[in-house]
VOLUMKOL-778200 format. One record per residue: residue in one letter; z, y, x of N, C-alpha, C in turn. Coordinates in steps of 0.05 Angstrom, whole numbers, padded with zeros to 5 digits, always signed. Layout:
<nodes>
aZYXZYXZYX/...
</nodes>
This chain:
<nodes>
m+00412+00098-00152+00400+00089-00165+00396+00061-00162/p+00393+00043-00183+00399+00014-00182+00374-00003-00165/e+00380-00027-00159+00363-00039-00143+00332-00040-00159/f+00313-00045-00142+00289-00051-00158+00285-00072-00167/q+00276-00079-00185+00273-00105-00204+00243-00107-00216/f+00232-00128-00199+00193-00128-00207+00194-00153-00225/s+00214-00159-00242+00212-00178-00263+00214-00171-00291/p+00191-00168-00311+00161-00183-00304+00154-00161-00278/f+00130-00178-00270+00111-00161-00247+00100-00136-00261/p+00100-00115-00252+00084-00094-00260+00052-00094-00251/v+00036-00108-00273+00010-00107-00269+00000-00083-00277/l-00017-00070-00258-00026-00043-00265-00061-00045-00269/t-00069-00023-00287-00095-00029-00292-00107+00003-00289/t-00136+00003-00279-00147+00030-00283-00171+00023-00294/e-00196+00042-00292-00215+00041-00307-00237+00011-00296/r-00229+00011-00270-00248-00014-00258-00232-00039-00248/l-00205-00030-00242-00190-00049-00228-00166-00062-00245/t-00154-00083-00235-00134-00093-00243-00114-00103-00216/l-00089-00086-00219-00072-00096-00194-00053-00118-00198/r-00048-00137-00189-00031-00163-00204-00017-00174-00178/r+00001-00189-00183+00017-00207-00165-00001-00224-00154/p+00000-00229-00122-00013-00246-00104-00004-00270-00117/e-00019-00294-00119-00016-00322-00128-00019-00340-00108/p-00010-00363-00106-00015-00383-00087-00046-00392-00089/g-00060-00388-00106-00088-00394-00107-00106-00370-00093/d-00089-00348-00090-00108-00329-00076-00108-00337-00043/d-00098-00358-00032-00101-00363-00005-00128-00359+00009/r-00150-00365-00009-00181-00361+00006-00185-00332+00010/d-00172-00319-00012-00186-00286-00009-00167-00276+00011/i-00138-00281+00011-00121-00270+00029-00125-00276+00061/f-00132-00303+00057-00139-00307+00085-00165-00292+00096/r-00186-00290+00083-00208-00273+00085-00205-00246+00091/l-00187-00230+00081-00174-00208+00083-00158-00202+00111/r-00142-00222+00112-00120-00222+00138-00137-00232+00159/s-00165-00240+00161-00178-00248+00187-00197-00237+00195/d-00205-00210+00178-00228-00196+00185-00219-00173+00202/e-00236-00177+00226-00232-00165+00245-00229-00130+00240/s-00252-00124+00222-00252-00096+00212-00231-00083+00204/v-00220-00099+00184-00194-00090+00171-00169-00087+00184/n-00167-00114+00205-00146-00110+00226-00146-00095+00246/q-00167-00085+00252-00171-00064+00274-00152-00040+00274/f-00144-00030+00246-00124-00004+00250-00095-00017+00239/l-00089-00039+00240-00059-00054+00224-00043-00061+00245/g-00057-00069+00272-00039-00078+00293-00017-00103+00283/r-00035-00120+00266-00019-00146+00263-00035-00171+00274/k-00022-00192+00276-00038-00219+00282-00054-00222+00261/m-00079-00228+00267-00101-00237+00247-00093-00271+00240/a-00095-00277+00210-00092-00299+00203-00112-00321+00216/e-00106-00343+00224-00122-00363+00240-00130-00385+00218/t-00114-00394+00194-00119-00413+00180-00111-00405+00143/r-00118-00419+00132-00106-00411+00103-00088-00416+00096/e-00075-00434+00121-00045-00441+00113-00029-00417+00123/d-00039-00397+00139-00022-00370+00151-00022-00355+00118/a-00054-00356+00109-00047-00342+00083-00027-00350+00063/r-00024-00380+00061-00006-00390+00038+00024-00379+00046/q+00028-00380+00073+00052-00374+00083+00058-00343+00079/f+00041-00327+00080+00040-00300+00077+00046-00295+00049/i+00034-00307+00029+00035-00303-00001+00068-00312-00009/a+00072-00330+00004+00107-00342-00005+00117-00319+00010/a+00115-00309+00031+00137-00290+00040+00136-00266+00022/i+00109-00254+00011+00110-00235-00009+00128-00243-00037/a+00120-00266-00042+00137-00273-00067+00162-00269-00063/k+00175-00277-00041+00206-00270-00034+00209-00247-00031/t+00192-00224-00017+00202-00200-00019+00200-00188-00048/i+00177-00193-00062+00187-00184-00093+00209-00190-00102/e+00213-00216-00105+00237-00227-00114+00268-00215-00110/n+00265-00208-00085+00288-00197-00071+00291-00165-00081/g+00268-00153-00086+00268-00126-00092+00268-00114-00073/e+00258-00119-00047+00252-00114-00023+00225-00095-00019/g+00201-00105-00038+00174-00089-00038+00159-00099-00063/v+00137-00084-00068+00123-00096-00091+00099-00095-00079/y+00081-00115-00081+00053-00124-00067+00033-00130-00093/w+00010-00115-00092-00006-00123-00116-00035-00131-00102/a-00046-00151-00111-00073-00161-00105-00087-00140-00122/i-00112-00126-00107-00132-00111-00117-00153-00131-00126/t-00163-00131-00156-00183-00147-00166-00200-00126-00179/l-00223-00130-00186-00242-00123-00202-00234-00130-00234/k-00234-00118-00253-00230-00123-00282-00241-00150-00286/n-00274-00149-00281-00289-00170-00287-00286-00198-00273/d-00269-00199-00247-00274-00217-00230-00242-00216-00217/d-00230-00244-00219-00203-00244-00209-00195-00246-00174/r-00223-00252-00161-00220-00250-00135-00201-00230-00119/v-00191-00233-00099-00179-00209-00083-00198-00196-00068/i-00195-00171-00074-00215-00155-00050-00196-00138-00036/g-00171-00132-00039-00161-00120-00024-00125-00118-00037/t-00110-00106-00019-00083-00109-00028-00072-00077-00021/i-00047-00071-00036-00037-00044-00038-00003-00051-00041/c+00012-00031-00030+00041-00045-00032+00059-00023-00026/y+00087-00026-00034+00109-00009-00032+00125-00027-00014/f+00136-00017+00014+00158-00028+00028+00175-00012+00039/d+00197-00027+00055+00211-00006+00076+00225+00017+00055/f+00238+00006+00035+00249+00023+00021+00278+00035+00033/s+00283+00064+00031+00306+00073+00045+00326+00062+00028/n+00354+00065+00042+00379+00055+00032+00377+00066+00005/e+00374+00093-00006+00380+00105-00025+00363+00098-00046/k+00340+00084-00038+00319+00074-00054+00302+00096-00067/e+00304+00119-00051+00283+00142-00061+00257+00145-00048/r+00257+00128-00022+00233+00130-00002+00221+00103-00001/a+00194+00099+00006+00178+00079+00009+00157+00082+00027/e+00147+00068+00041+00124+00067+00057+00108+00048+00042/i+00077+00068+00034+00053+00049+00026+00037+00042+00049/g+00024+00017+00038+00007+00002+00054-00019-00005+00038/y-00044-00009+00048-00068-00016+00037-00089-00025+00052/e-00101-00042+00041-00126-00054+00058-00151-00062+00039/l-00176-00061+00047-00195-00069+00030-00216-00083+00042/l-00232-00102+00032-00252-00114+00049-00278-00098+00054/p-00286-00099+00074-00310-00081+00081-00330-00073+00064/e-00338-00092+00052-00360-00093+00027-00352-00075+00003/f-00323-00069+00003-00319-00055-00025-00313-00027-00014/q-00306-00020+00014-00300+00011+00019-00323+00025+00016/g-00317+00049+00010-00336+00071+00003-00343+00072-00018/k-00334+00061-00040-00340+00061-00069-00317+00069-00086/g-00295+00084-00074-00280+00095-00093-00259+00077-00106/i-00256+00054-00093-00241+00032-00102-00216+00037-00094/m-00208+00046-00067-00181+00050-00062-00172+00071-00066/q-00182+00093-00072-00180+00118-00083-00165+00108-00109/e-00180+00096-00132-00172+00088-00155-00141+00076-00152/a-00147+00055-00136-00120+00041-00133-00096+00056-00127/l-00096+00064-00108-00077+00089-00095-00067+00109-00114/s-00088+00119-00133-00079+00141-00148-00052+00127-00170/e-00064+00101-00175-00043+00090-00196-00021+00080-00185/v-00020+00071-00160+00003+00059-00147+00020+00084-00140/i+00009+00111-00132+00028+00133-00129+00040+00140-00161/r+00027+00136-00177+00038+00145-00206+00055+00128-00212/f+00057+00104-00203+00076+00080-00213+00103+00085-00193/g+00100+00096-00167+00117+00097-00152+00138+00125-00160/f+00121+00142-00166+00138+00168-00178+00145+00168-00202/e+00130+00159-00225+00142+00158-00251+00158+00133-00263/e+00152+00104-00252+00167+00087-00251+00189+00073-00238/m+00186+00075-00210+00205+00073-00191+00226+00093-00186/n+00213+00123-00195+00231+00143-00187+00236+00153-00160/l+00215+00143-00142+00217+00150-00113+00209+00178-00115/q+00225+00190-00094+00223+00225-00083+00199+00229-00063/t+00197+00211-00047+00182+00214-00022+00164+00184-00016/i+00137+00186-00011+00119+00163-00007+00111+00164+00026/l+00117+00153+00040+00109+00154+00070+00082+00133+00068/a+00066+00144+00087+00041+00130+00101+00038+00127+00132/f+00039+00107+00144+00033+00108+00168+00003+00099+00173/t-00016+00115+00193-00042+00114+00198-00045+00117+00221/r-00066+00103+00239-00072+00105+00268-00085+00132+00272/i-00083+00143+00291-00095+00173+00303-00125+00166+00286/d-00138+00144+00299-00168+00143+00296-00174+00130+00277/h-00156+00127+00253-00166+00117+00228-00174+00135+00205/v-00197+00156+00218-00207+00173+00200-00208+00171+00170/k-00219+00151+00161-00221+00145+00133-00197+00145+00117/s-00174+00135+00129-00148+00128+00117-00138+00156+00115/a-00143+00174+00137-00130+00198+00137-00141+00215+00116/q-00166+00211+00106-00182+00227+00094-00176+00219+00064/l-00166+00194+00055-00156+00182+00033-00134+00191+00029/l-00109+00192+00043-00084+00206+00043-00085+00235+00036/e-00097+00248+00052-00107+00276+00048-00115+00285+00021/r-00139+00270+00013-00146+00277-00016-00126+00268-00036/n-00105+00252-00032-00086+00248-00050-00058+00265-00046/n-00058+00283-00027-00036+00309-00026-00024+00297-00005/f-00025+00278+00009-00006+00267+00032-00013+00293+00052/r+00007+00299+00066+00009+00311+00087+00024+00308+00112/i+00014+00312+00139+00032+00300+00159+00053+00310+00159/d+00078+00293+00168+00105+00299+00162+00111+00306+00192/a+00117+00327+00198+00127+00340+00228+00149+00325+00231/d+00169+00325+00215+00194+00318+00225+00197+00285+00232/m+00179+00268+00220+00175+00239+00220+00159+00236+00249/n+00139+00253+00252+00124+00252+00277+00138+00253+00299/t+00160+00273+00300+00166+00278+00319+00199+00268+00327/n+00208+00251+00313+00234+00237+00315+00229+00209+00328/e+00232+00212+00357+00227+00189+00376+00242+00165+00368/e+00270+00177+00358+00294+00152+00356+00283+00135+00335/f+00270+00151+00312+00264+00135+00294+00231+00120+00295/y+00213+00132+00299+00191+00117+00308+00180+00121+00334/g+00194+00124+00355+00188+00127+00385+00164+00112+00394/d+00163+00084+00384+00145+00068+00392+00117+00066+00381/l+00116+00087+00362+00088+00092+00351+00072+00108+00362/a+00062+00113+00382+00054+00136+00397+00028+00141+00381/n+00012+00119+00374-00018+00122+00364-00019+00126+00340/m+00009+00127+00320+00004+00129+00293+00011+00157+00287/v-00001+00171+00258+00017+00193+00246+00028+00183+00221/v+00043+00200+00215+00063+00195+00190+00052+00214+00170/y+00047+00205+00153+00040+00224+00122+00063+00222+00107/a+00060+00243+00092+00084+00237+00065+00070+00256+00041/l+00081+00244+00018+00077+00257-00007+00102+00259-00023/k+00114+00284-00026+00134+00292-00042+00136+00290-00072/k+00156+00277-00089+00146+00280-00122+00143+00305-00130/d+00158+00331-00113+00147+00357-00123+00123+00361-00118/n+00104+00349-00106+00077+00358-00094+00057+00343-00117/y+00065+00322-00121+00055+00303-00136+00054+00315-00169/a+00081+00326-00176+00083+00332-00202+00069+00364-00206/s+00070+00379-00182+00058+00407-00187+00026+00400-00185/r+00016+00375-00174-00013+00378-00174-00020+00366-00201/l-00002+00350-00221-00011+00347-00243-00004+00372-00259/d+00011+00390-00259+00017+00411-00273-00013+00434-00275/t-00023+00427-00248-00051+00446-00243-00072+00431-00246/g-00069+00405-00260-00093+00394-00266-00113+00382-00242/i-00099+00387-00218-00118+00377-00191-00119+00348-00189/
</nodes>
């Protein structure tokens, strides 16, 4: 499979959302997202301390996109360009057939179906446009809402990944979910 090329950047739209490339001017919103304790509690990352941290993150994401090593969308409402969350693919397998998905959303937008809407479109893009065969998602054991979102989208716990200590041995508090392209296609065929 050829290397992924995200130029032009794939802007995705849904009924309520626009998923677009993060831009340098998004630093205030990205800082707010990456410095929010409730968002970060399940992500195990260092919280952003300044807007400069957000600017550096946006620059790093730009390089990742340009190098075809990942694709990262800023989630915005169609009538408002402010970033309310993000969703991405990264950690592609050598064969470019598998990628990990990640997502985050500001607390005031949670519980409104926004991430469900974004996730559905990004899954479609991954299987139909990128030709991924498997999408992986890592979530903490205690992150019930994330697990429910994944299961609602036909992700299942991947027993092989969860028992492969050589591969993910230091992630004892994580659960690995997987969605295979065949399961996605059969879901479409049955209208689920």
